[in-house]
C-alpha positions in Angstrom: 0.0 -1.3 -17.6 -1.1 1.3 -15.3 -4.7 1.7 -14.0 -4.6 5.1 -15.1 -3.6 4.3 -18.7 -5.5 4.0 -22.2 -4.1 0.5 -22.3 -6.1 -0.6 -19.1 -9.1 1.6 -20.2 -9.1 -0.8 -23.2 -8.0 -4.0 -21.3 -10.7 -4.0 -18.6 -13.7 -3.9 -20.9 -12.4 -6.7 -22.9 -11.8 -8.9 -20.0 -15.1 -7.9 -18.5 -16.9 -8.9 -21.4 -15.2 -12.4 -22.2 -15.5 -13.1 -18.4 -19.2 -12.9 -18.2 -20.2 -14.1 -21.9 -17.6 -17.2 -22.1 -17.3 -17.8 -18.4 -20.9 -17.1 -17.2 -21.9 -20.5 -16.4 -18.5 -22.3 -15.4 -16.2 -21.3 -12.5 -13.5 -23.2 -14.4 -13.7 -21.0 -17.5 -14.1 -17.9 -15.3 -10.8 -18.7 -13.6 -9.0 -19.5 -16.8 -9.9 -16.2 -18.3 -8.7 -14.2 -15.3 -5.5 -16.1 -15.0 -4.7 -15.4 -18.7 -5.7 -11.7 -18.3 -3.5 -11.5 -15.2 -0.4 -12.9 -16.9 -0.8 -10.8 -19.7 -1.5 -7.8 -17.5 1.9 -8.8 -15.5 3.8 -9.4 -18.7 3.0 -5.8 -19.9 5.7 -4.7 -17.2 8.4 -7.2 -18.3 7.4 -10.6 -19.6 10.6 -12.2 -18.2 9.6 -11.8 -14.8 6.6 -14.0 -15.4 9.0 -16.9 -14.9 9.7 -15.7 -11.3 5.9 -15.3 -10.7 5.1 -18.8 -12.0 8.0 -20.3 -10.0 6.9 -18.6 -6.9 3.3 -19.9 -7.5 4.7 -23.5 -8.0 6.8 -23.3 -4.9 4.1 -22.3 -2.5 1.6 -24.6 -4.2 4.0 -27.6 -3.6 5.1 -26.5 -0.4 1.6 -26.4 1.0 1.0 -29.8 -0.2 4.2 -31.1 1.3 3.4 -29.5 4.6 -0.1 -30.8 5.0 1.0 -34.4 4.0 4.0 -34.3 6.4 4.3 -37.4 8.8 6.4 -35.7 11.5 6.6 -32.3 13.0 10.1 -32.0 11.8 9.2 -32.5 8.2 6.6 -29.8 8.4 8.7 -27.4 9.9 11.5 -28.2 7.3 9.0 -27.6 4.4 8.0 -24.5 5.8 11.3 -23.1 6.4 12.5 -24.2 3.2 9.7 -22.4 1.3 10.2 -19.2 3.5 13.9 -19.2 2.8 13.6 -19.5 -1.1 10.9 -17.0 -1.0 12.8 -14.2 1.1 15.9 -15.2 -0.8 14.4 -14.1 -4.0 13.0 -11.0 -2.4 16.4 -10.3 -0.9 18.5 -10.7 -3.9 16.2 -8.5 -6.0 15.4 -6.0 -3.5 18.1 -5.7 -0.8 21.3 -7.2 -2.0 22.9 -4.0 -3.3 21.8 -2.1 -0.3 23.5 -4.6 1.8 26.8 -4.6 -0.2 27.0 -1.0 -0.5 26.0 -0.4 3.2 29.0 -2.9 4.1 31.4 -1.2 1.8 30.6 2.1 3.4 31.2 0.5 7.0 34.4 -1.1 5.8 35.5 2.5 4.5 34.6 4.3 7.9 37.4 2.0 9.5 39.8 3.2 7.0 39.8 0.2 4.7 38.8 -0.1 1.1 36.0 -2.3 -0.5 34.7 -2.9 -3.7 31.4 -4.6 -3.5 30.0 -6.6 -6.4 26.6 -5.1 -7.3 23.9 -6.7 -9.3 22.4 -5.0 -12.5 19.0 -6.2 -11.5 15.3 -4.6 -12.3 13.2 -5.1 -9.1 10.1 -7.1 -10.5 7.2 -5.2 -9.9 4.8 -6.6 -7.2 7.4 -9.0 -5.8 7.0 -7.9 -2.1 3.1 -8.2 -2.5 2.8 -11.6 -4.1 5.7 -13.0 -2.1 3.7 -12.0 0.9 0.4 -13.5 -0.4 2.3 -17.0 -0.7 3.9 -16.8 2.6 0.6 -16.3 4.6 -0.8 -19.2 2.4 1.8 -21.7 3.7 2.1 -20.3 7.2 -1.7 -20.8 7.5 -1.3 -24.4 6.4 1.6 -25.1 8.9 -0.7 -24.0 11.7 -3.7 -26.0 10.4 -5.9 -22.9 9.9 -6.6 -23.9 6.4 -6.2 -26.8 4.0 -3.7 -26.9 1.3 -5.4 -26.0 -2.0 -5.5 -29.0 -4.4 -6.5 -27.2 -7.5 -3.5 -25.6 -9.1 -5.5 -23.3 -11.3 -7.5 -21.8 -8.2 -4.3 -21.3 -6.4 -2.5 -19.6 -9.3 -5.4 -17.1 -9.7 -5.0 -16.6 -5.8 -1.4 -15.2 -6.3 -1.7 -13.6 -9.8 -5.2 -11.9 -9.6 -4.4 -9.0 -11.6 -6.3 -6.3 -9.6 -4.0 -6.9 -6.6 -0.9 -8.4 -8.2 1.3 -5.4 -8.4 0.4 -3.3 -5.3 -2.0 -5.2 -3.1 -4.1 -5.3 -1.2 -2.2 -8.1 0.3 -5.0 -11.0 0.4 -5.3 -14.0 2.5 -6.3 -17.6 1.5 -9.0 -17.7 4.0 -10.7 -14.7 2.2 -10.1 -14.9 -1.4 -9.6 -18.7 -2.2 -13.2 -19.7 -1.3 -14.6 -16.9 -3.7 -12.4 -18.5 -6.5 -13.9 -22.0 -5.9 -17.4 -21.1 -6.7 -19.1 -19.8 -9.9 -19.6 -16.0 -9.6 -23.0 -14.6 -10.8 -23.2 -11.1 -12.2 -24.8 -8.6 -9.8 -25.7 -5.2 -11.1 -25.5 -3.4 -7.7 -22.1 -4.9 -7.0 -20.9 -4.0 -10.5 -22.2 -0.4 -9.9 -20.4 0.0 -6.6 -17.3 -1.3 -8.5 -17.4 1.5 -11.2 -18.0 4.0 -8.3 -15.0 3.0 -6.6 -12.8 2.9 -9.7 -14.0 6.4 -10.6 -13.2 7.8 -7.1 -9.8 6.1 -7.2 -9.1 7.8 -10.4 -10.0 11.0 -8.9 -7.7 10.5 -6.1 -4.8 9.4 -8.5 -5.0 11.8 -11.3 -6.7 14.7 -9.8 -5.3 14.8 -6.2 -2.1 12.4 -5.9 -0.6 13.6 -9.4 -1.3 17.3 -9.0 0.4 17.1 -5.4 3.3 15.2 -6.8 4.2 18.1 -9.2 4.6 20.5 -6.2 6.0 18.0 -3.7 8.9 17.2 -6.2 9.6 20.7 -6.9 9.9 21.5 -3.1 11.6 18.4 -1.8 14.3 18.6 -4.7 14.9 22.3 -4.0 14.1 22.3 -0.1 17.3 24.4 0.6 16.0 27.4 -1.4 12.4 27.1 -0.1 10.8 29.1 2.7 9.1 27.6 5.7 5.6 27.9 4.2 6.5 26.2 1.3 8.4 23.3 2.9 5.2 22.9 5.3 3.2 22.6 2.0 5.6 20.3 0.6 5.0 17.8 3.6 1.4 18.2 3.3 1.3 17.9 -0.6 3.4 14.6 -0.3 1.0 13.2 2.5 -1.9 13.5 0.2 0.3 12.5 -2.9 1.2 9.3 -1.2 -2.6 8.7 0.1 -4.2 9.8 -3.0 -1.7 7.4 -5.1 -1.9 4.4 -2.9 -5.6 4.3 -1.7 -6.6 5.5 -5.1 -4.9 2.2 -6.4 -6.6 0.3 -3.7 -10.1 1.8 -4.9 -9.5 0.9 -8.5 -8.3 -2.7 -7.5 -11.3 -3.2 -5.1 -13.6 -1.7 -7.5 -12.2 -3.7 -10.5 -12.6 -7.0 -8.7 -16.3 -6.3 -7.9 -16.7 -6.1 -11.6 -15.8 -9.8 -11.6 -18.0 -10.6 -8.6 -15.0 -10.9 -6.3 -14.5 -8.8 -2.9 -11.0 -7.8 -1.8 -9.7 -7.0 1.6 -10.3 -3.1 2.3 -6.9 -1.3 2.4 -7.6 2.3 3.5 -10.2 3.8 6.0 -9.8 7.5 6.0 -6.4 7.2 7.9 -6.0 11.1 8.2 -9.0 11.3 10.3 -7.2 9.3 13.1 -6.9 10.6 16.6 -3.7 9.1 17.3 -0.9 7.0 15.8 -2.4 3.7 16.8 -5.5 4.5 15.1 -3.8 5.8 12.2 -2.1 2.5 11.7 -5.5 0.6 12.0 -6.6 2.6 9.0 -3.4 2.7 6.7 -2.4 0.0 4.4 -4.6 -2.3 6.5 -3.7 -5.4 4.6 0.1 -4.9 5.3 -0.5 -3.8 9.0 -2.8 -6.7 9.7 -0.3 -9.2 7.9 2.7 -8.2 10.2 0.4 -8.4 13.1 -0.7 -11.8 12.4 2.5 -13.4 11.1 5.2 -11.5 13.0 4.0 -9.8 16.0 1.7 -12.4 17.5 4.5 -15.0 16.8 7.0 -13.0 18.6 4.6 -12.8 21.4 2.4 -9.9 20.8 1.2 -8.0 23.7 1.8 -10.9 26.0 4.6 -10.7 28.8 5.7 -7.4 30.3 6.0 -4.2 28.8 9.6 -4.7 27.8 8.7 -7.5 25.4 5.7 -5.4 24.0 8.1 -2.6 23.4 10.6 -4.9 21.5 7.8 -6.5 19.4 6.4 -3.0 18.6 9.9 -1.8 17.5 10.4 -5.0 15.5 7.3 -4.7 13.6 7.8 -0.9 12.7 11.4 -1.3 11.6 10.5 -4.5 9.4 7.6 -2.7 7.9 9.9 0.2 7.1 12.3 -1.9 5.6 9.8 -3.8 3.6 9.2 -0.4 1.6 12.4 -0.3 0.3 16.4 -0.8 0.6 17.2 2.6 2.1 18.0 3.9 5.6 15.0 6.5 5.1 12.4 3.9 5.2 14.0 2.4 8.5 14.0 5.8 9.9 10.3 6.3 9.0 9.6 2.9 10.7 11.5 4.0 13.7 9.8 7.4 14.0 6.5 5.7 13.8 7.6 3.3 16.5 8.5 6.1 18.7 5.1 7.9 18.0 3.4 4.6 19.1 5.3 4.1 22.2 3.7 6.5 24.7 0.4 5.0 23.7 1.8 1.5 24.6 3.3 2.4 27.6 0.2 4.1 29.1 -2.3 1.5 27.7 -4.0 4.0 25.5 -3.1 2.4 22.1 -6.8 1.0 21.8 -8.3 4.1 23.1 -9.7 5.5 19.9 -11.5 2.5 18.3 -15.1 3.6 18.4 -16.5 6.0 15.8 -17.0 9.7 16.7 -19.1 12.9 15.5 -18.0 16.5 16.1 -20.5 18.9 17.4 -20.2 22.4 19.3 -18.6 21.1 22.5 -15.2 20.9 24.2 -14.8 17.2 23.3 -15.1 18.1 19.6 -12.5 20.7 20.1 -10.2 18.3 21.6 -11.0 15.5 19.1 -10.1 17.8 16.2 -6.8 18.9 17.9 -5.8 15.3 18.1 -6.7 14.6 14.4 -4.5 17.6 13.5 -1.7 16.7 15.7 -1.9 13.2 14.5 -1.6 14.4 10.9 1.2 16.7 11.8 3.2 13.9 13.3 2.4 11.7 10.2 3.6 14.5 7.9 7.0 14.8 9.7 7.5 11.0 9.3 6.6 11.1 5.6 9.4 13.9 5.2 11.9 10.9 6.1 10.0 8.6 3.7 10.1 11.0 0.8 13.7 12.4 1.2 16.7 10.6 -0.7 18.6 10.5 2.5 18.3 10.8 6.2 20.6 13.8 6.1 18.4 15.5 3.5 15.2 14.9 5.9 16.8 16.6 8.8 18.0 19.5 7.0 14.6 19.8 5.2 12.9 19.8 8.8 15.7 22.1 10.2 15.2 24.8 7.5 11.2 24.5 8.0 11.6 25.7 11.6 14.6 28.1 11.0 13.6 29.9 8.0 10.7 31.8 9.6 9.3 33.0 6.3 5.7 32.2 5.3 4.9 34.1 2.1 3.6 32.1 -0.9 6.4 31.5 -3.1 6.3 31.4 -7.2 7.6 28.0 -7.9 10.0 27.2 -10.9 7.5 25.1 -12.3 5.6 28.3 -12.9 2.8 28.0 -10.7 1.4 29.0 -7.3 0.3 26.4 -5.0 -2.7 28.4 -3.6 -5.1 26.7 -6.2 -4.1 23.2 -5.1 -4.5 23.9 -1.6 -7.9 24.8 -1.9 -8.4 21.6 -4.2 -7.0 19.5 -1.4 -9.2 21.2 1.1 -12.3 20.5 -0.9 -11.1 16.8 -1.2 -10.7 16.5 2.5 -14.3 18.1 3.1 -15.8 15.5 0.5 -13.9 12.8 2.3 -14.8 13.6 5.7 -18.3 13.9 5.0 -18.6 10.4 3.5 -16.1 8.9 6.0 -18.8 6.3 6.7 -18.7 4.9 3.1 -16.4 3.2 0.8 -16.6 6.1 -1.6 -18.7 9.7 -1.9 -20.5 8.8 -5.0 -22.9 6.4 -4.1 -26.4 7.3 -2.6 -28.5 10.2 -3.5 -27.6 12.1 -6.7 -25.2 9.6 -7.4 -25.4 10.1 -11.3 -24.7 14.0 -10.5 -21.8 13.1 -8.3 -20.4 10.5 -10.9 -20.6 13.1 -13.6 -18.8 15.8 -11.5 -16.1 13.2 -10.8 -15.6 12.3 -14.4 -15.6 16.1 -15.3 -12.7 16.6 -12.7 -10.8 13.8 -14.0 -10.8 15.2 -17.5 -10.4 18.9 -16.5 -8.2 18.5 -13.7 -6.3 15.2 -14.1 -2.5 15.2 -14.7 -2.0 13.3 -18.0 0.8 15.1 -19.6 3.5 13.7 -17.3 2.9 10.0 -17.3 3.2 8.8 -13.5 3.0 5.4 -12.1 1.7 4.5 -8.6 4.3 5.1 -5.8 3.9 1.6 -4.3 4.9 -0.3 -7.7 8.4 0.2 -6.5 8.0 -1.5 -3.3 
């Protein structure tokens, strides 16, 4: 069930009515309704993977209790690592086994030997990377005594399976979400209105911007060796807005949907393409994942403590693991490595916290420099996205090579029987709207909200891509 589907458009109002009519006076009823809705939501992908979700929930719930009740440090650590190993074991089998088996066979072949790896015909369970990280953060927080183990299995089950965030985040923390699930939620009209605005703007990002850009990005990347330099540049830009509109749009819909039930989720994006350097970009892109790796990997490795060599090591580990988290392909690892290399000069020069404060642009030299920094950061990000999007690292290098060597900048008529000038204008309008509203969660609220809401709905109906049914990119991760 996709957020941009008719199925979800029917599902959400039904759950909303049941939640506020049957569950209005009871936290228990509210949680039961949300759990049943969440399990139904997940079963629409493949009901067989419900067993894996329930097993993961039981594993983390029991492990959390065992860690808290352990009598010795050895016993606490044993339960922690047992739980981590089983969680990562399932993730490894479903997501990475075939990759490692095939890579090993290719390595053996490079030495002149033959190998026939046994590959598994497995479907990747949707959302497994996300709900696995939910559970891992929970048991690690218990181990370090940041939180107490949750005794109520219903509340904990909802924390793991809550449908707005189940399949593509944001990656929640028990310290933030569980307290909200343990109290009776009261309907707040203003919060529900904010939720609707965020859902609508998320749909604009997805069906108007992301899916429109996808048509052109796919055409260009699939035929890059016959495209000129201008088309290849546009392909990288279009994919940058495709993945941003797709993933941040999903996050907006998730946060907005959750507000309809009186529950706040962690913000996942904060206008990352207006960042002045790569460090600021990573503080604003996929915030819940970046902060997860910071708190549960970077800091335990030593963080920013120690000499520069250790800081560099920890930084590269974080970016490489982040790349590999996205998928079993060397292109994702290369993407992580490139971002680590981008980050390295800032770290060595102690400039990685330079651009933290907010800024405004005016008619002065500092504003020109700021604008150039934003454009440079976006250009570097687009180059990294080429590796993320390409099928192989070789394809990525050939794409970039042709982009710089072709030296032809005429507008091409694509095989999809479209010029891209109209889409480029649409993207520019989108950027202007986001820029003017970058201090808000979405641009609809405020003055003339009814008019802006109507325009957004009109854009979804008239400009949205519905003929080619497209899922959200991050569902595959």
